[in-house]
C-alpha positions as CSV (number, residue, x, y, z in Angstrom):
1,M,-0.1,-0.2,0.0
2,V,1.3,3.4,-0.8
3,K,1.8,5.9,1.5
4,R,3.3,9.5,1.2
5,F,6.0,10.1,3.8
6,G,5.2,13.9,3.6
7,V,3.4,16.1,2.6
8,A,3.1,16.2,6.3
9,I,-0.3,18.3,6.8
10,F,0.0,20.7,10.3
11,A,-2.9,22.4,11.4
12,L,-1.7,25.5,13.2
13,F,-4.3,25.9,15.4
14,M,-4.7,25.4,19.3
15,G,-6.4,22.2,20.1
16,A,-6.6,18.6,19.3
17,S,-6.3,17.3,15.7
18,A,-6.9,13.4,14.7
19,F,-4.3,11.7,12.6
20,A,-5.5,9.8,9.4
21,S,-4.4,8.1,6.4
22,S,-6.1,7.2,3.2
23,I,-4.9,4.5,0.8
24,S,-2.7,6.6,-1.0
25,G,-2.8,9.9,0.5
26,P,-0.7,11.7,2.9
27,D,-0.6,11.8,6.8
28,L,-2.5,14.4,8.8
29,G,-0.7,15.7,11.8
30,K,-0.9,19.0,14.0
31,R,1.8,21.1,15.2
32,A,1.6,23.5,18.2
33,T,3.9,26.2,16.8
34,G,2.7,29.5,15.2
35,P,4.1,30.5,11.5
36,V,7.8,30.3,10.6
37,L,9.2,33.7,10.6
38,P,12.7,34.4,8.9
39,A,15.6,34.8,11.4
40,G,19.3,35.8,11.3
41,G,21.1,32.7,12.8
42,I,20.9,28.9,13.0
43,M,21.9,27.0,16.5
44,Q,24.6,24.4,16.2
45,L,23.9,21.2,17.2
46,A,25.9,18.2,18.2
47,Q,26.2,15.3,15.5
48,N,27.5,11.9,15.9
49,E,28.2,10.3,12.3
50,A,28.3,7.0,14.1
51,Q,24.7,6.5,15.1
52,V,22.6,5.0,12.5
53,A,19.8,8.0,13.0
54,N,20.4,11.2,14.8
55,T,19.7,14.7,14.6
56,G,21.6,16.8,11.8
57,N,23.5,19.8,12.1
58,P,22.0,22.5,10.1
59,S,25.0,25.0,10.1
60,V,27.5,22.5,7.9
61,A,27.5,20.5,4.8
62,P,25.6,18.9,3.7
63,L,22.5,19.9,5.6
64,K,23.2,23.7,5.2
65,W,21.5,23.2,1.9
66,V,18.5,22.0,3.1
67,G,15.4,23.5,4.2
68,L,11.7,23.3,5.0
69,L,9.0,23.9,2.2
70,I,6.0,25.2,3.5
71,T,2.6,25.8,1.4
72,P,-0.7,27.1,3.2
73,N,-3.5,24.4,2.7
74,P,-6.1,26.1,4.7
75,T,-9.8,24.5,5.2
76,K,-12.7,25.8,6.7
77,Q,-12.2,23.9,10.1
78,H,-8.4,24.7,9.6
79,P,-7.5,28.1,8.0
80,N,-4.0,28.2,9.2
81,Q,-3.3,24.6,8.0
82,A,0.0,24.2,6.0
83,A,1.8,21.3,3.9
84,E,5.3,20.9,4.8
85,C,8.1,18.8,3.0
86,T,11.9,18.9,2.8
87,G,13.8,20.6,0.0
88,Q,17.6,21.1,-0.8
89,F,19.3,23.8,-2.9
90,V,20.8,21.9,-6.2
91,K,21.0,25.2,-8.2
92,P,21.9,28.8,-6.7
93,N,17.9,29.5,-7.1
94,I,16.7,26.0,-7.6
95,V,15.2,23.8,-4.7
96,L,14.7,19.9,-5.4
97,T,11.7,18.3,-3.9
98,A,9.3,15.7,-4.4
99,A,6.6,16.0,-6.7
100,H,3.5,15.5,-4.5
101,C,4.5,18.4,-2.6
102,I,3.6,20.5,-5.4
103,K,1.1,18.4,-7.4
104,D,-0.6,16.4,-4.5
105,I,-2.2,13.8,-7.1
106,D,-2.8,11.3,-4.3
107,D,-5.6,13.4,-2.9
108,N,-6.7,15.3,-6.4
109,P,-5.6,13.6,-9.5
110,T,-6.5,16.3,-11.6
111,G,-6.1,19.1,-9.0
112,P,-6.7,21.8,-7.6
113,W,-3.4,21.5,-6.0
114,F,-1.4,23.6,-3.6
115,D,-1.4,27.6,-4.3
116,L,2.6,28.1,-5.0
117,T,2.2,31.8,-4.8
118,K,1.9,31.3,-1.1
119,Q,4.9,28.5,-0.7
120,T,7.9,29.6,1.1
121,F,11.2,27.8,1.5
122,V,13.1,28.2,4.7
123,L,16.7,27.3,4.4
124,Q,18.6,25.9,7.5
125,Y,15.0,25.4,9.1
126,Q,15.0,24.5,12.7
127,N,13.0,25.2,15.9
128,G,10.7,27.7,14.1
129,E,13.0,30.0,12.0
130,G,15.8,29.8,9.3
131,S,18.8,31.6,7.9
132,H,16.8,32.9,5.2
133,T,13.2,32.4,3.6
134,F,12.5,32.4,0.0
135,K,9.2,32.5,-2.0
136,T,8.4,30.4,-4.7
137,V,8.3,32.1,-8.4
138,C,7.2,28.8,-10.2
139,A,7.5,25.1,-10.1
140,A,7.4,22.1,-11.9
141,T,6.8,18.3,-12.2
142,P,7.8,15.7,-14.9
143,P,4.9,14.8,-17.0
144,G,5.2,11.1,-15.8
145,W,3.7,12.8,-12.5
146,A,0.3,11.8,-13.4
147,L,-2.5,8.8,-12.7
148,P,-4.3,7.5,-15.7
149,S,-7.8,9.2,-16.8
150,N,-9.5,6.1,-15.4
151,Y,-8.0,6.1,-12.1
152,A,-11.3,6.7,-10.2
153,T,-12.6,3.3,-11.7
154,L,-9.7,1.3,-10.9
155,K,-9.9,-1.1,-8.4
156,A,-7.5,-0.8,-5.0
157,G,-4.6,-2.7,-6.4
158,Q,-4.8,-1.4,-9.5
159,K,-4.7,2.2,-8.1
160,N,-1.8,1.2,-6.1
161,R,0.1,0.2,-9.0
162,A,-0.9,3.4,-11.1
163,H,0.6,5.4,-7.8
164,R,4.0,3.2,-8.0
165,A,4.2,4.0,-11.7
166,A,3.9,8.0,-11.1
167,S,6.2,7.7,-8.4
168,E,9.2,6.8,-10.4
169,H,8.8,10.7,-11.5
170,D,7.9,11.8,-7.9
171,F,10.5,15.0,-7.7
172,A,10.0,18.4,-8.6
173,L,12.2,21.7,-9.1
174,V,11.1,24.9,-7.6
175,L,12.8,28.5,-8.8
176,V,12.8,30.6,-5.5
177,D,13.4,34.6,-5.6
178,G,17.0,34.3,-4.5
179,N,20.0,32.5,-4.5
180,S,21.2,30.0,-1.7
181,P,23.7,32.0,0.7
182,T,25.1,28.7,1.5
183,G,26.0,27.0,-1.4
184,T,23.9,24.1,-3.6
185,M,23.9,20.3,-3.4
186,P,25.9,18.2,-5.6
187,Y,23.8,15.6,-7.4
188,A,24.1,12.7,-9.3
189,L,21.9,11.4,-12.4
190,D,21.9,7.7,-14.1
191,W,24.1,6.4,-11.2
192,K,22.6,2.7,-11.1
193,G,25.5,0.4,-9.7
194,K,27.6,3.1,-7.9
195,V,25.8,3.8,-5.1
196,K,25.4,0.9,-2.2
197,E,24.3,3.2,0.8
198,A,23.2,6.8,1.5
199,V,22.1,9.0,4.7
200,R,18.6,10.1,4.1
201,V,17.6,13.5,5.6
202,G,14.3,15.1,6.4
203,Y,12.3,17.2,8.9
204,A,10.1,13.9,10.4
205,G,7.0,15.2,12.0
206,D,7.1,12.0,14.5
207,I,10.5,13.0,15.6
208,L,10.9,16.2,17.6
209,D,7.8,17.7,16.0
210,G,9.6,18.1,12.6
211,E,11.4,21.3,14.3
212,I,15.1,19.5,13.7
213,V,16.5,17.9,10.2
214,Q,17.1,14.5,10.9
215,Q,19.5,11.8,9.2
216,A,20.1,8.2,8.7
217,L,22.2,5.9,7.3
218,G,21.0,2.8,5.1
219,I,21.4,0.7,2.3
220,V,20.3,1.4,-1.5
221,F,18.9,-0.8,-3.7
222,F,16.2,-0.9,-6.4
223,A,12.9,-2.2,-6.4
224,D,12.9,-4.4,-8.9
225,S,16.0,-6.7,-7.1
226,I,14.1,-8.2,-4.5
227,P,11.5,-7.7,-6.2
228,M,9.2,-5.4,-3.7
229,F,6.2,-5.2,-6.2
230,P,4.3,-7.6,-8.5
231,E,5.3,-5.3,-11.6
232,S,9.1,-5.2,-10.6
233,P,9.6,-1.2,-11.1
234,S,12.8,-0.2,-12.4
235,N,13.0,3.4,-11.8
236,L,12.3,3.1,-8.1
237,V,14.9,3.3,-5.6
238,V,14.9,1.5,-1.7
239,H,16.6,3.3,1.2
240,W,16.3,0.9,3.7
241,Q,17.4,1.4,7.5
242,S,15.8,1.1,11.0
243,V,14.2,4.0,11.8
244,T,10.6,3.5,11.2
245,D,9.2,6.9,12.1
246,L,11.4,9.1,9.8
247,N,8.8,9.3,7.7
248,Q,5.8,12.4,7.7
249,G,7.6,15.2,6.8
250,T,10.8,13.8,4.7
251,S,9.1,13.7,1.1
252,G,11.4,15.4,-1.1
253,G,14.4,14.9,2.0
254,G,17.8,14.0,-0.2
255,W,19.5,10.7,0.0
256,I,23.0,11.8,0.2
257,A,25.7,9.3,-0.9
258,N,29.7,9.9,0.4
259,F,28.0,11.9,3.6
260,S,30.6,14.0,5.2
261,T,30.8,17.6,6.6
262,E,33.5,18.3,4.7
263,E,32.9,19.7,1.1
264,G,34.4,18.1,-2.1
265,T,33.4,17.4,-5.4
266,D,33.1,13.7,-4.5
267,K,31.2,14.2,-1.3
268,N,27.1,14.7,-0.4
269,V,25.9,13.7,-3.7
270,L,22.4,13.3,-4.1
271,V,21.1,10.5,-5.6
272,A,17.1,10.4,-4.9
273,V,14.6,12.0,-2.8
274,T,12.0,10.3,-0.5
275,S,8.6,10.0,-1.9
276,F,6.6,7.1,-0.3
277,G,6.7,3.8,1.7
278,D,4.6,1.0,1.8
279,E,3.3,-0.7,5.1
280,D,4.7,-4.0,3.8
281,Y,8.2,-2.7,4.4
282,P,8.8,-1.2,7.5
283,G,11.8,1.0,7.5
284,A,11.8,1.5,3.6
285,A,11.2,4.8,1.8
286,I,10.9,4.6,-1.6
287,G,11.8,7.4,-4.3
288,A,12.6,8.0,-8.0
289,Y,15.8,7.0,-9.7
290,L,16.6,10.3,-11.4
291,T,17.5,10.0,-15.2
292,A,18.8,12.5,-17.1
293,A,16.1,12.3,-19.5
294,D,13.5,13.2,-17.0
295,F,15.6,15.6,-15.0
296,N,17.4,17.8,-17.4
297,P,14.6,19.0,-19.6
298,L,12.7,19.8,-16.3
299,L,15.8,21.9,-14.8
300,A,16.1,23.9,-18.3
301,Y,12.2,24.5,-18.0
302,V,12.2,25.5,-14.7
303,S,15.6,27.6,-14.8
304,N,13.8,29.6,-17.6
305,G,11.0,30.5,-15.4
306,C,8.8,27.8,-16.3
307,K,8.4,28.9,-19.6
């Protein structure tokens, strides 16, 4: 069963909010803090790279390129509700995240989707503030991030298969209104056979209320190598580690090979971003395999102002 790892939907209001999930939709949750405001600094945190999973340090590479993508998603009952994902700078003014953080086809296969004119990206987010806050100028997803026109008439198993097919393209690029002051994260395309492990990062809602970026080292392999699903999708990548609560809010967070606080051309290379999990495989996060054929045309389009 497909289960997106964020959009984490946080209701910014006082009082209780029930958790819920659908067959292929996002988790719903609550956040007790107020809206995020820009701030001038970042508190440094201790980092123990020997641990399998631990709190990250957003002051140094590679987490200094990571931030929280926040999109207001109000309802009549919860007018201050917001959707939150993880993202990272891969070009001076372009953030890479998950496609479902831009177009939530799980809940709305044909739209309407999020209002990107109100979307912000908070770089080095921590405890309600970050070093810089950017506004989204435009964003785009690959053409393959879509569900079939007859989706509503499909049976449950067919719907899950359709979601997995779309998830092979579950990434998006976001053009923001300024350049990253901390630099950009290197990334790799068409890297199959060259990566066996990576550190997965993101703002997990179930860990410290999603207020501090988390990191977890795990093995990397492809979904068709076991195989995990009946159709053996070849362009779904799996990150497997023991932390089962590193989920909601982490969608769009990078999987980073050669993770290091030191910078270099061969260090901190992003190879995928988190898309979804499956209840049959606890501890596994699944993402799209980034290919040049899918990624580069989208990059050119977004770099040109989505024109």
